[in-house]
Backbone as CSV, one residue per row, in Angstrom:
resi,resn,N_x,N_y,N_z,CA_x,CA_y,CA_z,C_x,C_y,C_z
1,UNK,0.834,-1.188,0.000,0.000,0.000,0.000,0.876,1.248,0.000
2,UNK,1.966,1.170,0.724,2.864,2.319,0.795,3.464,2.624,-0.590
3,UNK,3.798,1.556,-1.322,4.380,1.733,-2.647,3.381,2.405,-3.599
4,UNK,2.131,2.008,-3.491,1.096,2.578,-4.345,0.951,4.071,-4.086
5,UNK,0.958,4.473,-2.846,0.847,5.890,-2.508,2.047,6.672,-3.032
6,UNK,3.229,6.075,-2.959,4.415,6.748,-3.479,4.334,6.900,-4.996
7,UNK,3.841,5.865,-5.670,3.701,5.954,-7.130,2.722,7.052,-7.524
8,UNK,1.611,7.122,-6.800,0.622,8.142,-7.118,1.168,9.548,-6.886
9,UNK,1.967,9.715,-5.871,2.545,11.025,-5.584,3.589,11.411,-6.627
10,UNK,4.323,10.439,-7.138,5.408,10.720,-8.066,4.956,10.822,-9.521
11,UNK,3.704,10.510,-9.805,3.222,10.582,-11.197,3.200,12.024,-11.659
12,UNK,3.693,12.223,-12.847,3.664,13.557,-13.435,2.392,13.701,-14.264
13,UNK,1.937,14.919,-14.433,0.752,15.156,-15.237,1.070,15.095,-16.720
14,UNK,0.070,15.321,-17.537,0.267,15.319,-18.976,1.067,16.546,-19.381
15,UNK,1.861,16.369,-20.392,2.636,17.505,-20.884,1.749,18.379,-21.761
16,UNK,2.216,19.570,-22.051,1.481,20.500,-22.892,1.331,19.933,-24.303
17,UNK,2.360,19.275,-24.791,2.315,18.703,-26.135,1.244,17.621,-26.230
18,UNK,1.140,16.772,-25.236,0.114,15.714,-25.246,-1.285,16.316,-25.242
19,UNK,-1.479,17.356,-24.478,-2.775,18.014,-24.409,-3.137,18.646,-25.749
20,UNK,-2.160,19.299,-26.378,-2.414,19.924,-27.677,-2.723,18.885,-28.746
21,UNK,-2.043,17.763,-28.743,-2.313,16.699,-29.708,-3.719,16.143,-29.505
22,UNK,-4.112,15.952,-28.245,-5.456,15.454,-27.954,-6.518,16.448,-28.434
23,UNK,-6.292,17.735,-28.221,-7.233,18.751,-28.698,-7.282,18.798,-30.222
24,UNK,-6.145,18.625,-30.880,-6.099,18.603,-32.333,-6.903,17.425,-32.881
25,UNK,-6.748,16.265,-32.289,-7.491,15.073,-32.724,-8.987,15.285,-32.526
26,UNK,-9.370,15.850,-31.398,-10.789,16.106,-31.138,-11.354,17.120,-32.129
27,UNK,-10.605,18.176,-32.434,-11.073,19.189,-33.388,-11.231,18.584,-34.783
28,UNK,-10.288,17.748,-35.199,-10.393,17.098,-36.501,-11.611,16.178,-36.570
29,UNK,-11.875,15.466,-35.498,-13.039,14.573,-35.471,-14.334,15.372,-35.591
30,UNK,-14.431,16.502,-34.914,-15.634,17.340,-34.983,-15.799,17.925,-36.383
31,UNK,-14.692,18.346,-37.005,-14.768,18.888,-38.373,-15.213,17.817,-39.359
32,UNK,-14.723,16.592,-39.206,-15.125,15.513,-40.098,-16.603,15.181,-39.912
33,UNK,-17.085,15.197,-38.682,-18.492,14.937,-38.410,-19.372,16.013,-39.037
34,UNK,-18.969,17.273,-38.900,-19.750,18.362,-39.491,-19.781,18.236,-41.013
35,UNK,-18.663,17.896,-41.619,-18.621,17.728,-43.076,-19.513,16.578,-43.514
36,UNK,-19.545,15.500,-42.748,-20.392,14.359,-43.086,-21.869,14.729,-42.988
37,UNK,-22.235,15.513,-41.998,-23.632,15.924,-41.835,-24.062,16.818,-42.997
38,UNK,-23.223,17.769,-43.389,-23.543,18.660,-44.503,-23.668,17.860,-45.797
39,UNK,-22.759,16.933,-46.005,-22.793,16.103,-47.204,-24.066,15.259,-47.248
40,UNK,-24.440,14.672,-46.140,-25.658,13.858,-46.082,-26.895,14.713,-46.353
41,UNK,-26.916,15.934,-45.845,-28.059,16.816,-46.084,-28.176,17.172,-47.563
42,UNK,-27.044,17.423,-48.211,-27.071,17.733,-49.647,-27.570,16.536,-50.452
43,UNK,-27.102,15.362,-50.110,-27.525,14.159,-50.824,-29.023,13.930,-50.636
44,UNK,-29.510,14.084,-49.405,-30.943,13.902,-49.139,-31.786,14.902,-49.916
45,UNK,-31.354,16.168,-49.972,-32.118,17.181,-50.707,-32.162,16.844,-52.196
46,UNK,-31.027,16.415,-52.737,-30.999,16.053,-54.150,-31.880,14.869,-54.463
47,UNK,-31.854,13.860,-53.603,-32.688,12.679,-53.829,-34.166,12.998,-53.684
48,UNK,-34.494,13.880,-52.771,-35.896,14.263,-52.614,-36.389,14.970,-53.879
49,UNK,-35.565,15.871,-54.421,-35.950,16.562,-55.653,-36.118,15.575,-56.802
50,UNK,-35.224,14.619,-56.904,-35.325,13.615,-57.971,-36.577,12.760,-57.798
51,UNK,-36.896,12.415,-56.566,-38.071,11.589,-56.303,-39.347,12.324,-56.694
52,UNK,-39.433,13.585,-56.313,-40.622,14.369,-56.648,-40.729,14.532,-58.159
53,UNK,-39.611,14.814,-58.827,-39.638,14.967,-60.279,-40.045,13.658,-60.943
54,UNK,-39.578,12.542,-60.419,-39.917,11.235,-60.987,-41.411,10.965,-60.854
55,UNK,-41.966,11.261,-59.683,-43.398,11.025,-59.482,-44.247,11.934,-60.355
56,UNK,-43.830,13.192,-60.487,-44.627,14.141,-61.269,-44.549,13.832,-62.764
57,UNK,-43.491,13.162,-63.211,-43.345,12.840,-64.625,-44.282,11.713,-65.046
58,UNK,-44.742,10.952,-64.094,-45.632,9.841,-64.407,-47.076,10.330,-64.475
59,UNK,-47.888,9.596,-65.170,-49.303,9.915,-65.252,-50.034,9.238,-64.100
60,UNK,-50.649,10.033,-63.247,-51.337,9.428,-62.106,-52.686,8.848,-62.515
61,UNK,-53.143,7.915,-61.719,-54.503,7.413,-61.867,-55.302,7.921,-60.673
62,UNK,-56.499,8.359,-60.936,-57.341,8.868,-59.856,-58.020,7.702,-59.157
63,UNK,-58.088,7.817,-57.864,-58.699,6.763,-57.073,-59.160,7.365,-55.759
64,UNK,-59.716,6.546,-54.928,-60.078,6.989,-53.585,-59.634,5.928,-52.594
65,UNK,-59.291,6.386,-51.415,-58.831,5.504,-50.348,-59.802,5.626,-49.190
66,UNK,-60.150,4.521,-48.602,-61.041,4.541,-47.441,-60.200,4.541,-46.170
67,UNK,-60.482,5.491,-45.321,-59.799,5.610,-44.037,-60.817,5.472,-42.927
68,UNK,-60.396,4.932,-41.818,-61.266,4.817,-40.656,-60.799,5.813,-39.607
69,UNK,-61.688,6.693,-39.196,-61.365,7.712,-38.198,-61.289,7.067,-36.814
70,UNK,-60.837,7.851,-35.833,-60.701,7.345,-34.462,-62.025,6.863,-33.878
71,UNK,-63.107,7.500,-34.263,-64.402,7.093,-33.716,-65.028,5.940,-34.499
72,UNK,-64.314,5.402,-35.500,-64.795,4.262,-36.259,-65.549,4.612,-37.524
73,UNK,-65.660,5.897,-37.832,-66.380,6.328,-39.022,-65.491,6.188,-40.260
74,UNK,-65.964,5.478,-41.287,-65.160,5.381,-42.518,-65.297,6.651,-43.350
75,UNK,-64.154,7.080,-43.948,-64.130,8.282,-44.771,-63.433,7.935,-46.079
76,UNK,-64.004,8.390,-47.200,-63.398,8.174,-48.501,-62.630,9.435,-48.899
77,UNK,-61.336,9.271,-49.234,-60.469,10.399,-49.569,-60.014,10.260,-51.020
78,UNK,-60.162,11.315,-51.851,-59.684,11.234,-53.231,-58.155,11.368,-53.280
79,UNK,-57.516,10.494,-54.042,-56.054,10.512,-54.157,-55.638,10.283,-55.605
80,UNK,-54.425,10.720,-55.920,-53.772,10.369,-57.175,-52.770,9.269,-56.850
81,UNK,-52.750,8.229,-57.653,-51.877,7.091,-57.412,-50.793,7.068,-58.480
82,UNK,-49.533,7.046,-58.031,-48.387,6.940,-58.927,-47.740,5.583,-58.684
83,UNK,-47.540,4.803,-59.744,-46.913,3.494,-59.609,-45.650,3.450,-60.450
84,UNK,-44.584,2.866,-59.898,-43.324,2.731,-60.623,-43.203,1.317,-61.159
85,UNK,-42.168,1.091,-61.972,-41.938,-0.239,-62.529,-41.484,-1.219,-61.443
86,UNK,-40.964,-0.699,-60.342,-40.498,-1.555,-59.244,-41.592,-1.816,-58.216
87,UNK,-42.815,-1.555,-58.584,-43.983,-1.775,-57.732,-44.025,-0.878,-56.501
88,UNK,-43.398,0.295,-56.596,-43.562,1.284,-55.551,-44.828,2.063,-55.856
89,UNK,-45.590,2.366,-54.838,-46.840,3.097,-55.023,-46.796,4.342,-54.160
90,UNK,-47.095,5.494,-54.765,-47.152,6.763,-54.056,-48.573,7.287,-54.138
91,UNK,-49.055,7.790,-53.025,-50.389,8.378,-52.982,-50.245,9.869,-52.703
92,UNK,-51.020,10.670,-53.430,-51.020,12.109,-53.229,-52.467,12.568,-53.107
93,UNK,-52.734,13.392,-52.137,-54.091,13.887,-51.938,-54.522,14.685,-53.153
94,UNK,-55.680,14.364,-53.702,-56.206,15.064,-54.876,-57.234,16.072,-54.409
95,UNK,-56.972,17.324,-54.682,-57.905,18.378,-54.266,-59.183,18.353,-55.032
C-alpha cells in the first residue's frame, strides 16, 4: 500500500504537447463529423428533388382511399396514385 501511494505522488501530469495533440485530434473529429452531416443533407435534398420529379413525370390514376377515423367512421379520400416499374406506389391527396 505504501508503494502505491508513493507511485501516485510521483506521477507527473500530462505535458502540454500531449494536451495539444489530444485537442487537435478532437477538433479534426468534430470537423469531419460536421462535413459528413452537410454532405448527407445535400444528398438527401438532391434525392428528394429527384423523387418528386420522378413522381410528377408519371401519369397518375385517380382513385379513392377509405380511411377509418378514431371514432370508427369510414371516410373516402380522393387521391392520385403513382406506380413505378419496381412496384412502388405513391399516394397524393387530390384536391
